[in-house]
C-alpha positions in Angstrom: 2.0 -5.7 -61.5 5.2 -5.0 -60.1 8.0 -7.6 -59.0 7.8 -6.5 -55.6 4.1 -6.7 -55.3 3.8 -10.1 -57.1 6.6 -11.1 -54.8 4.9 -9.4 -51.8 1.2 -11.1 -52.7 3.0 -14.5 -52.9 4.4 -14.1 -49.5 1.1 -13.2 -48.0 -0.5 -16.3 -49.8 1.9 -18.8 -48.8 2.3 -17.3 -45.2 -1.6 -16.7 -43.8 -0.9 -18.8 -40.7 2.2 -17.0 -39.7 0.4 -13.5 -40.7 -2.4 -14.6 -38.6 -0.2 -15.5 -35.5 2.0 -12.4 -35.8 -1.4 -10.3 -35.8 -3.0 -11.9 -32.4 0.3 -11.7 -31.0 0.6 -8.1 -31.7 -2.8 -7.4 -30.6 -2.3 -9.7 -27.4 0.6 -7.5 -26.8 -1.0 -4.1 -27.1 -3.6 -5.0 -25.0 -1.2 -6.0 -22.2 0.6 -3.1 -22.6 -1.9 -0.2 -22.6 -4.2 -2.6 -20.1 -1.3 -2.4 -17.7 -1.0 1.2 -18.6 -4.6 1.9 -17.8 -3.9 1.0 -13.9 -2.4 4.0 -13.6 -4.6 6.3 -15.6 -8.3 6.0 -14.8 -9.4 6.6 -18.3 -8.6 3.2 -19.5 -10.0 0.2 -18.1 -6.8 -1.9 -17.2 -7.1 -5.1 -15.9 -10.5 -5.5 -18.6 -8.2 -4.7 -21.4 -5.4 -7.5 -20.0 -8.2 -10.0 -19.3 -9.1 -9.1 -23.0 -5.7 -9.5 -24.3 -5.4 -13.2 -22.5 -8.6 -14.5 -23.8 -8.0 -13.5 -27.0 -4.9 -15.5 -26.8 -6.7 -19.0 -25.3 -9.3 -18.8 -27.9 -7.5 -17.7 -31.1 -4.3 -19.8 -30.5 -5.7 -22.7 -29.1 -5.6 -24.6 -26.0 -2.1 -26.2 -26.9 -0.6 -23.1 -27.0 -1.3 -23.1 -23.1 0.2 -25.5 -20.5 -2.5 -25.0 -18.1 -5.5 -23.9 -20.4 -8.9 -23.6 -18.9 -7.4 -23.3 -15.0 -5.3 -20.5 -16.6 -8.3 -18.5 -17.5 -10.4 -18.9 -14.0 -6.9 -17.7 -12.1 -6.7 -14.4 -14.3 -10.5 -14.4 -14.3 -10.7 -14.4 -10.7 -8.0 -11.9 -10.4 -9.5 -9.9 -12.6 -13.3 -9.8 -10.4 -10.7 -9.1 -7.2 -9.4 -6.0 -8.8 -13.1 -4.5 -10.1 -13.9 -5.4 -6.3 -10.9 -3.7 -4.7 -11.4 -1.0 -7.2 -15.0 0.0 -6.4 -14.5 0.1 -2.7 -10.9 1.3 -2.2 -11.9 4.8 -1.3 -15.0 3.9 0.8 -12.7 1.7 2.8 -9.9 4.2 2.9 -13.1 6.9 4.2 -14.0 4.1 6.9 -10.7 3.7 8.0 -10.1 7.5 8.6 -13.5 7.5 10.9 -16.2 8.1 8.3 -19.6 7.4 9.0 -22.0 5.3 6.8 -23.3 8.6 5.2 -19.8 9.4 4.3 -19.5 5.9 2.8 -22.7 6.4 0.6 -21.2 9.7 -0.6 -18.2 8.1 -1.7 -19.6 5.1 -3.4 -22.3 7.7 -5.3 -19.6 10.2 -5.8 -17.7 7.7 -7.6 -20.5 6.5 -10.0 -21.7 10.6 -10.6 -18.1 10.8 -11.5 -17.8 8.6 -14.1 -20.0 10.9 -16.3 -17.3 14.1 -15.8 -13.9 12.1 -17.3 -11.0 12.0 -15.5 -11.5 14.6 -13.0 -14.7 13.3 -12.1 -13.5 9.7 -11.7 -10.9 11.7 -9.2 -12.9 14.0 -7.8 -16.0 12.6 -7.2 -16.1 10.2 -4.5 -13.7 12.8 -2.3 -16.3 15.1 -3.2 -18.8 13.0 -2.6 -17.5 11.7 1.2 -17.3 15.1 2.0 -20.6 16.6 1.7 -22.6 13.7 2.7 -20.3 13.9 5.8 -21.4 17.5 6.2 -24.9 17.6 5.4 -26.0 13.9 6.3 -23.8 12.8 9.1 -23.4 16.4 10.7 -20.1 16.7 11.0 -17.6 19.7 11.2 -15.7 20.2 8.6 -12.4 19.1 10.2 -13.7 15.2 10.6 -15.3 15.7 7.2 -12.0 16.5 5.7 -10.5 13.6 7.9 -12.7 11.1 5.9 -11.7 13.0 2.3 -8.1 12.3 3.4 -9.1 8.9 3.8 -10.5 8.3 0.5 -7.8 9.6 -1.3 -5.5 7.1 0.8 -7.9 4.1 0.0 -7.9 5.2 -3.6 -4.2 5.5 -3.5 -4.5 2.0 -2.1 -6.6 0.8 -4.8 -4.2 1.9 -7.4 -1.4 -0.4 -5.9 -3.5 -3.3 -5.7 -4.5 -3.0 -9.0 -1.3 -2.6 -10.3 -0.3 -6.1 -8.3 -3.0 -7.7 -9.6 -2.7 -6.6 -13.5 1.3 -7.8 -12.9 -0.2 -11.0 -11.7 -2.8 -11.4 -14.5 0.6 -10.8 -16.7 2.6 -12.8 -15.1 0.3 -15.9 -15.0 -0.2 -15.7 -18.5 3.3 -15.1 -19.3 4.2 -18.4 -17.4 1.5 -20.4 -18.6 2.5 -19.7 -22.1 6.1 -19.4 -22.2 7.0 -21.8 -19.0 4.3 -24.3 -18.4 4.2 -25.6 -22.1 
């Protein structure tokens, strides 16, 4: 065994706690960063990764690492639930705001669900195509009116992204304040 390897193994044996903490912190930071990026990219479950990172920290590093403990978990969980709610309804609410019928809203929701199975293009185009087709075929609207509902779906989807960004920043901000400032 080389002297370097022996010294490295001695270091590992003596610093198990430190390596454990470093690996937890590295994983938490990666989950938070990738989660924040996921708020912009529909292929990544952004707020879910942020929630996983914060819960990983609280449950592995112990409650004493946090100033607020379980209220912090509850607040982050509420922000997460709100982001899921807004994410699921933003396109449909935008369509309604731009004059869509109940058929258009149903089309936006079903288009979003079907779009999940077609990757990123499906996630983006599913609600748009759904609202347009349902407005044309079920609500019997003209192409111009159906197009207005489609624009509303796009505007609502963009508003949903903006809301998701602010909610994810709130989740990360609460975590940082709880761990570093309140403690």
